[in-house]
C-alpha positions as CSV (number, residue, x, y, z in Angstrom):
1,M,-16.2,-1.5,-25.0
2,Q,-17.5,-5.0,-25.1
3,G,-15.1,-5.9,-27.9
4,Q,-11.9,-4.9,-26.2
5,K,-10.1,-5.7,-23.0
6,I,-10.2,-3.2,-20.1
7,P,-6.7,-2.3,-19.0
8,A,-6.0,-2.8,-15.3
9,T,-3.1,-1.3,-13.4
10,V,-1.8,-3.0,-10.2
11,I,-0.2,-0.6,-7.8
12,T,1.8,-2.3,-5.1
13,G,4.4,-1.1,-2.6
14,F,5.5,-1.4,1.0
15,L,3.7,0.2,3.9
16,G,3.4,3.9,3.7
17,S,5.2,4.2,0.3
18,G,2.6,6.7,-0.9
19,K,0.3,4.5,-3.1
20,T,-2.9,6.2,-2.0
21,T,-1.5,9.7,-2.5
22,M,-0.3,8.7,-6.0
23,I,-3.7,7.3,-6.9
24,R,-5.4,10.5,-5.7
25,N,-3.1,12.5,-7.9
26,L,-3.9,10.2,-10.8
27,L,-7.7,10.7,-10.3
28,E,-7.3,14.4,-10.1
29,N,-5.6,14.4,-13.5
30,A,-7.5,11.6,-15.2
31,N,-8.7,13.9,-18.0
32,G,-12.3,12.4,-17.9
33,K,-11.1,8.8,-17.9
34,R,-13.6,6.7,-15.9
35,I,-11.5,4.7,-13.4
36,A,-12.7,2.0,-11.0
37,L,-10.6,1.4,-7.9
38,I,-10.2,-1.9,-6.0
39,I,-8.4,-1.4,-2.7
40,N,-7.0,-4.3,-0.7
41,E,-6.8,-2.7,2.7
42,F,-4.9,-4.4,5.6
43,G,-6.7,-4.2,8.9
44,D,-10.3,-3.6,9.9
45,L,-10.5,0.1,9.1
46,G,-10.7,1.1,5.5
47,V,-8.5,4.2,5.7
48,D,-7.3,4.3,2.1
49,G,-10.8,3.8,0.7
50,G,-12.2,6.4,3.1
51,I,-9.6,8.9,1.8
52,L,-10.4,8.2,-1.8
53,K,-14.1,8.2,-1.4
54,G,-13.9,11.6,0.3
55,C,-11.6,13.1,-2.3
56,G,-14.3,15.2,-3.9
57,I,-13.2,14.4,-7.5
58,E,-15.8,14.1,-10.2
59,T,-14.3,10.9,-11.6
60,C,-14.0,9.3,-8.2
61,R,-17.6,8.2,-7.6
62,E,-18.2,6.2,-4.4
63,E,-19.6,3.3,-6.3
64,D,-16.3,3.0,-8.2
65,V,-14.3,2.5,-5.0
66,I,-14.4,-1.1,-3.9
67,E,-12.6,-2.3,-0.8
68,L,-11.3,-5.8,0.0
69,N,-10.6,-5.7,3.7
70,N,-8.9,-9.2,3.9
71,G,-5.3,-8.2,4.5
72,C,-3.7,-10.7,2.2
73,I,-5.1,-10.9,-1.3
74,C,-2.7,-13.7,-2.2
75,C,-4.9,-16.0,0.0
76,T,-8.3,-14.9,-1.1
77,V,-8.1,-14.5,-4.9
78,A,-10.8,-17.0,-5.5
79,D,-13.1,-15.9,-2.7
80,D,-12.8,-12.1,-2.9
81,F,-11.0,-10.8,-6.0
82,I,-12.5,-12.9,-8.7
83,P,-16.2,-12.3,-7.6
84,T,-15.4,-8.6,-7.2
85,M,-14.0,-8.4,-10.8
86,T,-16.9,-10.4,-12.2
87,K,-19.4,-8.0,-10.6
88,L,-17.5,-5.0,-11.9
89,L,-17.4,-6.3,-15.4
90,D,-21.2,-7.1,-15.3
91,R,-22.0,-3.4,-14.8
92,A,-23.6,-1.5,-17.6
93,D,-21.3,1.4,-17.1
94,R,-18.0,-0.5,-17.3
95,P,-14.9,1.6,-16.4
96,D,-12.3,2.8,-18.9
97,H,-9.5,1.6,-16.6
98,I,-9.2,-0.4,-13.4
99,V,-6.7,0.5,-10.8
100,I,-6.0,-2.0,-8.0
101,E,-4.1,-0.9,-4.9
102,T,-2.8,-3.9,-3.0
103,S,-2.1,-3.9,0.7
104,G,1.4,-3.1,1.6
105,L,1.6,-6.6,3.0
106,A,0.1,-8.5,0.0
107,L,2.0,-10.4,-2.6
108,P,1.3,-9.0,-6.1
109,Q,2.2,-12.2,-8.1
110,P,-1.0,-14.2,-7.2
111,L,-3.1,-11.2,-8.0
112,V,-1.6,-10.8,-11.4
113,A,-1.9,-14.5,-12.1
114,A,-5.6,-14.3,-11.4
115,F,-6.0,-12.3,-14.6
116,N,-5.4,-15.6,-16.4
117,W,-8.7,-17.1,-15.0
118,P,-11.1,-17.8,-17.9
119,E,-13.8,-15.4,-16.7
120,I,-11.3,-12.5,-16.4
121,K,-8.8,-13.2,-19.2
122,T,-11.1,-12.5,-22.1
123,Q,-12.2,-9.1,-20.7
124,V,-9.3,-7.6,-18.8
125,T,-5.5,-7.4,-19.2
126,V,-2.9,-6.1,-16.8
127,D,-1.7,-2.9,-18.3
128,G,1.3,-3.0,-15.9
129,V,2.4,-3.5,-12.3
130,I,3.6,-0.3,-10.6
131,T,5.7,-0.7,-7.5
132,V,5.9,2.4,-5.3
133,I,8.9,2.6,-3.0
134,D,9.5,5.0,-0.2
135,A,13.0,6.0,-1.2
136,A,13.7,7.8,2.0
137,A,12.6,4.8,4.1
138,V,14.7,2.3,2.0
139,A,17.7,4.6,2.3
140,E,17.3,4.1,6.1
141,G,16.8,0.3,5.9
142,R,13.2,0.5,6.9
143,F,12.2,-2.5,4.8
144,A,14.1,-4.8,7.2
145,D,12.6,-7.0,9.9
146,D,14.0,-5.9,13.3
147,H,15.8,-3.0,11.7
148,D,18.3,-2.0,14.3
149,R,19.1,-5.5,15.5
150,V,19.6,-6.9,12.0
151,D,21.9,-4.0,11.2
152,A,23.9,-4.7,14.3
153,Q,24.1,-8.4,13.7
154,R,25.3,-7.9,10.1
155,A,28.0,-5.4,11.3
156,E,29.3,-8.0,13.8
157,D,29.1,-11.1,11.6
158,D,30.2,-10.9,8.0
159,A,28.9,-14.5,7.5
160,L,25.3,-13.6,8.6
161,D,22.7,-14.2,5.9
162,H,19.4,-13.0,7.4
163,D,16.4,-13.0,5.0
164,S,13.7,-11.3,7.0
165,P,10.1,-11.4,5.9
166,L,10.0,-7.7,5.2
167,E,13.0,-7.9,2.9
168,E,11.4,-10.8,1.0
169,L,8.3,-8.7,0.6
170,Y,10.3,-5.8,-0.6
171,E,12.0,-8.0,-3.2
172,D,8.7,-9.6,-4.3
173,Q,7.2,-6.3,-5.1
174,I,10.2,-5.3,-7.1
175,R,10.3,-8.6,-9.0
176,A,6.7,-8.1,-10.1
177,A,7.1,-4.5,-11.3
178,D,6.9,-3.1,-14.8
179,L,7.5,0.4,-13.5
180,I,9.1,1.4,-10.1
181,V,8.3,4.7,-8.6
182,L,11.0,5.9,-6.2
183,N,8.6,8.1,-4.2
184,K,9.6,10.7,-1.5
185,A,12.8,11.4,-3.5
186,D,12.7,15.0,-2.2
187,L,13.6,13.7,1.3
188,I,17.0,12.4,0.3
189,D,20.0,13.7,-1.6
190,V,21.1,12.6,-5.1
191,V,23.8,10.2,-3.7
192,K,21.3,8.4,-1.5
193,L,18.7,8.2,-4.3
194,E,21.3,6.6,-6.5
195,Q,22.1,4.1,-3.8
196,V,18.4,3.2,-3.6
197,R,18.3,2.7,-7.4
198,E,21.2,0.3,-7.1
199,D,19.6,-1.6,-4.3
200,V,16.4,-1.9,-6.2
201,A,18.2,-3.1,-9.3
202,S,20.0,-5.7,-7.4
203,R,16.8,-7.3,-6.2
204,T,15.6,-8.4,-9.6
205,N,16.9,-10.1,-12.7
206,R,14.7,-8.0,-14.9
207,A,15.2,-4.3,-15.7
208,P,11.9,-2.4,-15.0
209,N,11.9,1.3,-15.6
210,M,12.5,3.5,-12.5
211,V,11.3,7.1,-12.0
212,P,11.7,9.4,-9.0
213,A,8.7,11.2,-7.6
214,S,7.7,13.5,-4.8
215,F,4.2,13.2,-3.2
216,G,3.4,10.6,-5.9
217,K,3.0,13.3,-8.6
218,L,3.4,11.6,-11.9
219,G,1.5,12.1,-15.1
220,V,-1.4,9.8,-16.1
221,E,0.4,9.2,-19.4
222,L,3.3,7.7,-17.5
223,L,1.3,5.5,-15.1
224,L,-1.5,4.3,-17.4
225,G,-1.1,2.9,-20.9
226,L,2.0,0.8,-20.3
227,G,0.4,-2.0,-22.4
228,V,2.5,-4.8,-21.0
229,G,0.0,-7.6,-20.6
230,T,1.8,-8.7,-17.4
231,E,-0.4,-11.7,-16.8
232,A,1.3,-13.4,-19.7
233,D,4.8,-13.0,-18.1
234,I,4.0,-13.8,-14.5
235,A,6.0,-17.1,-14.6
236,N,9.2,-14.9,-14.9
237,R,8.3,-13.0,-11.7
238,K,8.0,-15.6,-9.0
239,S,7.8,-14.5,-5.4
240,H,9.6,-16.0,-2.3
241,H,6.1,-17.4,-1.5
242,E,5.9,-19.4,-4.7
243,L,9.5,-20.5,-4.6
244,E,9.0,-21.8,-1.0
245,H,5.9,-23.7,-2.1
246,E,7.8,-25.3,-5.0
247,A,10.4,-26.4,-2.5
248,G,7.7,-27.9,-0.3
249,E,7.9,-25.3,2.5
250,E,4.9,-23.6,4.2
251,H,4.2,-19.9,3.8
252,D,3.8,-18.1,7.1
253,H,1.0,-15.5,7.0
254,D,1.3,-14.5,10.6
255,E,4.4,-12.3,10.3
256,F,2.2,-9.2,10.7
257,E,-0.5,-8.2,13.1
258,S,-3.0,-5.3,12.9
259,F,-5.6,-4.0,15.2
260,V,-7.8,-0.9,15.6
261,V,-7.5,1.6,18.5
262,G,-10.7,3.5,19.2
263,L,-10.1,6.9,20.7
264,G,-12.1,9.9,22.0
265,P,-11.8,13.4,20.5
266,V,-8.2,14.6,19.9
267,V,-8.1,18.2,21.3
268,E,-4.5,19.0,20.4
269,P,-3.5,17.4,17.0
270,K,0.1,18.7,17.0
271,A,0.8,17.5,20.5
272,F,-0.9,14.2,19.7
273,V,1.3,13.6,16.7
274,E,4.4,14.4,18.6
275,K,3.5,11.9,21.3
276,L,2.6,9.3,18.7
277,K,6.2,9.5,17.4
278,G,7.4,8.3,20.9
279,V,4.9,5.5,20.9
280,I,5.9,4.3,17.4
281,G,9.6,4.4,18.3
282,A,9.1,2.6,21.6
283,H,7.1,-0.3,20.1
284,D,8.7,-0.5,16.6
285,I,5.3,0.1,14.9
286,L,5.6,-0.3,11.1
287,R,2.6,1.7,10.1
288,L,-0.1,3.7,11.8
289,K,-3.0,5.3,10.0
290,G,-6.6,6.5,10.6
291,F,-8.9,9.3,11.3
292,A,-9.4,11.6,14.3
293,D,-12.2,13.8,15.6
294,V,-10.9,17.3,16.5
295,P,-13.5,19.2,18.6
296,G,-14.5,22.5,17.0
297,K,-13.3,21.5,13.6
298,P,-15.8,20.7,10.9
299,M,-13.4,18.4,9.0
300,R,-11.9,15.0,10.0
301,L,-8.2,14.7,10.7
302,V,-6.2,12.1,8.7
303,V,-3.1,10.6,10.4
304,Q,-0.6,8.6,8.3
305,A,2.6,7.3,9.8
306,V,5.5,5.3,8.5
307,G,8.0,4.7,11.2
308,T,8.2,7.9,13.2
309,R,7.6,10.0,10.1
310,I,4.0,11.2,10.5
311,E,1.7,13.2,8.2
312,H,-1.6,14.7,9.4
313,Y,-4.1,16.9,7.6
314,F,-7.8,17.6,7.3
315,D,-9.3,15.9,4.3
316,R,-13.1,16.4,4.2
317,A,-16.0,17.7,6.3
318,W,-17.9,15.2,8.5
319,E,-21.1,14.3,6.8
320,A,-24.5,14.9,8.2
321,G,-25.4,11.9,10.4
322,E,-21.9,10.5,10.4
323,E,-20.5,9.6,13.7
324,R,-17.5,11.7,14.6
325,S,-15.0,9.3,16.0
326,S,-11.2,8.7,16.2
327,R,-9.9,5.3,15.1
328,L,-6.4,4.3,14.2
329,V,-5.1,1.1,12.6
330,V,-1.8,-0.1,14.0
331,I,0.4,-2.5,11.9
332,G,3.4,-4.3,13.2
333,L,5.2,-7.6,13.5
334,H,3.4,-10.5,15.0
335,D,5.0,-10.1,18.5
336,I,4.0,-6.5,19.1
337,D,2.3,-5.8,22.4
338,A,-1.1,-4.7,21.4
339,V,-2.3,-4.0,24.9
340,A,0.6,-1.7,25.7
341,I,0.4,0.1,22.4
342,E,-3.4,0.7,22.7
343,R,-2.8,2.1,26.2
344,A,0.0,4.4,25.0
345,V,-1.9,5.7,22.0
346,R,-4.9,6.5,24.1
347,A,-2.6,8.3,26.6
348,A,-1.2,10.3,23.7
349,A,-4.7,11.5,22.8
350,A,-5.7,12.5,26.3
């Protein structure tokens, strides 16, 4: 193992595209391959790491799941990612493959470029960048900034050229990709899926492969072993961030805001979820995710929302000595009313 490079797969994608679900499916079908996970969670609550650590899969050991709770890995490559990789490579039981799940808000390009750092380049190579897209959300225009307002402005003014931060992020993730997964394809018809394909293709001057998927279920042989060596081609995949810096502009990292809402026990999960839909719609929340304590249930409830589409399920039993609590991460644009949202979420749980 010391004589060959460890392949690393970077999995990126917009908020709620299904990256964590796809990774879990990958782990469940790893065929004994020892995989280390590095998760760049956005927000203070490590939801994705918690779900994967609690997956109960033999190849998913807790020590192999590493979380970087910094929110924007493009700003902290030197401070967080490089030391994490160095520590991982110094282990006696080095992994067969490394999977890195970026935050839905992080730029993948600086992360891939970091694999050219001397202490990393000789030991690891980027097997490929996989961008997961919520095909149903994209079909509805959910990658846009202020979605309804932007659509109305465009309809009224043919000359309007509005490049929103969310659209730039959508394009950056596509530009970096070696493989694009059009996830949640089961939620739209064939015509809309083809429209999403065309939209994705129009966002890049490259031609990455695209595959449809439902619930992130794709074979390990498709996701791992691409053998691209993406770090050697990163100059051809520049992000808006990099292009702005080349033009002497400053990159604004305050387009998004996240905060954690602590709750009491959630007595009626179904009613809670229905009320959350109203809260999300009223405040234009982009993403909501977390855990809830349901009295009388031995397992914790996972809540995952993209727009008003919410999934909830029990994932694992509460551990002995573990505090049973309910906490949700809320992610939205920088001008969201955190106080009003926190009040509304707590009212929904009451």
